[in-house]
N, C-alpha and C positions, 0 to 999 in steps of 0.2 A: 510586423503584422501578427506574429505569433503571440507576442507579449500583449498587444492590444486585445486580441481575442481572449487570452487568458484572463485579463482584468475584467472585461465586459461579462464574460461567461461566469466567472467565479462570483463577481458581485451580484449579478442577477440571480444566480442559483442560491446564494446565501439569503438573499432577500425573499425569494419565493418559497424557500424551504424553511424559513425561520420558525413557523409554527411547529413543524416536525422536529426541528433541532431542539426547540424548547421542551417538547414532550419527551424526546429521547434523553435529554439532560436530566429531567426530573426522574425518569425511570431508573437511570444509572445511579443517580444520587441517593434515591430512596431504597433501592433494592440491595445495596451492599455498602460496606464501609469503604471509604476512600473518595478521592476527588472524582469529578465528572469527566475530566479530560486526562489523557495519558500522553505525556511528552517523552519521546525517545530520540536519542541522538542517532542520526543517520548520516551517511556520506553523500554530499551533493556535488554540484558542478565544481570542477577543478580540485576535487579531492578535499573539499572543505566540509566540515561537520555543520549540521544545522539541527534544529529541533522539529521533529515531525509531530503533528497533532492528530490524535484519534480520540474517539470516545473510549473511556476505560471499559474493557470487556473482561478483565481478569481481576482476581482478588489482589489486594495490595501485596507487594514484594514477590509476586509470581515470577518475575524475571530472574530471580535468584535461582530458580529451579530449571533454568534453560531458556535460550532465546527462541527456539523453534516451537511452534504450536503443533501438536500432534493429534490430529483428528478433531472433529467438531465437538466431541464430548471430553476434551482435555479437562481433567478435574480442576485445573486452575481457572477455567472460564466460568464466569457467573451465569446464572440462569438467563438473565436478559442479554448477557454478552453473547450467548450462543446464537440468538436470533439476529443480533446486530451484525455478527460476523457472517452468518449464512447469507444475508441479503446485502452485505458490504456497507451497511449503514454506519459502521464504526469509522469508515474512511471519510465521511462527509466533512469533518473539521479540516481535512487537508485542503479544502477550498480556501481556507485562511492562508495556508502556506503558498497557494497559487497567487492569491490576491497580494500578499506581501512580497512575492518574488523569489522565494527559496525553491519553489517547485513550479512545474508547468502542468497543464491538464494531461498532456500526453508526453511520455518520455520514459526512459528506463526506470523501473521501480528502485527507489533508494535502498541501499543495503546498510546493515550495521557494520561498524568498523572491523569487527572480528573477522567477517567473511571477505570484506574488501581487501584485507591484508593478504588474502590467498590468491588474488587476481594475478595473472601473468601480465606482461607488458601489453600484449594485444588486447586483453580483456579490459585493461584500464582505460581504453579509448572510450568506453561508455561514460566515463566521468568527464568527458569534454563538453557534454551538454547538460542542461537542467534535468533533474529527475522528474518523473511525472506520477500522477495518480493512477494512470492506466497505460498499457502498452500491449504489444503482441504477446509478451510473456504472461501478462496478467490474464489474457484470454486463454492462452494455451494451458496455463496452470491454475485455472480458476478454482480447482478443488485440490490444491497442493497439500493442504492439511490431511486430507483423506489418503492421499498417496503416501505420505509420511507415516500415517498410522498403520499401514500394512508392511512397513519395513522393520526388520529386526534391529537395525541401527539407523534411526531417522537422520541423525546428523551426518553420518557417513554417506547416506543416500543423497542428502541435500548437497553436500560438498562435491561429491564425485559424479553425480548424475544430473540432478535438477539445476543446480547453480550454473554449470557450464552450458546446459541447453538454453537456459534463460538468457545468458549473456550472448549467445549466438543470435537469439531473437532480438536482443537489444541492439546488436550491431546491424542487423537487418533493418531495424527501424531507422537508425542513423542514416543509412544509405537511401531509404525511401521517404525520409521526413518531408513533410509539406502539409499545407492546409487540408487538401483532400484526404490524405492519409490519416491525419488527425481526426477528421470528421468520421471517417470509416471506423476507426478504432473506438471513438466515443460511442458511436451508434452500436457497434458490436458489443461493447461493454454493457450498455443499457439493456439490450436484448438478452444478453447472457444473464443478467441479474433477474430480469422478469421471467426468465424460463426456469428458475430454480424451483 
């Protein structure tokens, strides 16, 4: 049921949003050097790596200066990238990940390998299901970048405070997972985006 919903929803969304996706792709490509899409290795179900798709919002080679984005005005972010991130439009290409089966619409947000290596045995249970575009943690930490921008040591804050809290929310989702729960989270995400 979940997989069928993922396929139908992602295919329909890609079809309906195709004009917007084309406009965004043109803006990204024309506003700064580099490709339109950004592909990053993330850890998915059963601890297997996969390539996550996003619209590129940073200047090329920005990842070499750190994996965490600190604040909306991180100097590595392009002018158009700021608005794509603010309204979560950079995440739309992940509908392709959903369509192809490496992600689900709802599920624990996939993390980079560096941070997954820090998970304890209990936390690794979140890797038993497919990662998603949105989840409880995405709603709770919608403005995570701004939280990190107020920290003296953003990475330490992420590892010791934010990441453990997000993993607890991931485990809550696993316990409550179901069609109704997914619909509530999707609706909550849409409402949160439009309230920015």
